C-alpha positions, 0 to 999 in steps of 0.5 A: 268786630268782623275784622277781629274774627278774620272777616272782611268788609265783603264778608260783612256786606254778604252776611248782612243779607241774613236780614232778609228774613226774620222779625225785629222788635221795634225797640231794636231800631226805633230810637236810632232810626225813626225820627221823633214826630216831624224829625228827619230820617235817612229812611224812605219817608213812607217806610218810616211812617209805616214803621212809626205807626206799627211801633207806636200802636198797642204794644209799642216797643215790644211790637215786631216788624218784618226785616224785609217787607218785600219777601219776609219769609225768603232768604234772598237778595231782596234785602240789597234792593231794600238797602238801596231804596232806604227801606231797612231797619238797622243803622248797620244796614243803612251804613252799607251804602256809606262807602263806595266799595260797599255800595257797589257790592250792594248794587251787584248783589241786588242785581245778581241773586246767584252771586249773592247766594254763592258768596253768602254760602262761602261766608257762612262756611268761613264764619262757621270756622270761627272759635270752634270749640274742641274737646278741650274747650267744649262739648257736644251736649246730649240735650242742648240746654243742659251741660253733660254730666261727668262720670 
C-alpha cells in the first residue's frame, strides 16, 4: 500500500514510529499476536503475559493498552527500541526486523533520536502530498462533519 502511494520501505519504517504514541484496542492485535494459553509467540514473553492479562480481564477485546509501554505520551524514537526488544503490538511492527535493511534502520533510529525526528518530519511532509483534494475534487469544509451547502 505504501508503494502505491509513492512511499518506499524507508518511509514505511520511519512512519511506523507513529506507533510510539496512542492506545490500541486488544481486538486490534490479540488474535494475531497473543498466543492461545501456553502457545508460542514472537513477543517478549513477559510483555505477552502482561498484554494477555490486560486483554482477558473485564472488558476483554474492548480493553485498550498503550502502544509504547515506556513513553506512552511522547512521540519519540523509543518505539524502535521496543521493536528490537520484541515489545510491540502489531504484526507490522514486528515485521520491521524481518529484512536486513529495515532491521538496520530500526537500530539506527533507536540509537539516534534526532535522525528519526528529521526523517519522520520529511516522511510526513511527503505523505501530506498524497491524493490532495483540490477545488474540482473536494472542498474545505466550514464545519468538518457537514458538507458545505451549495448556493
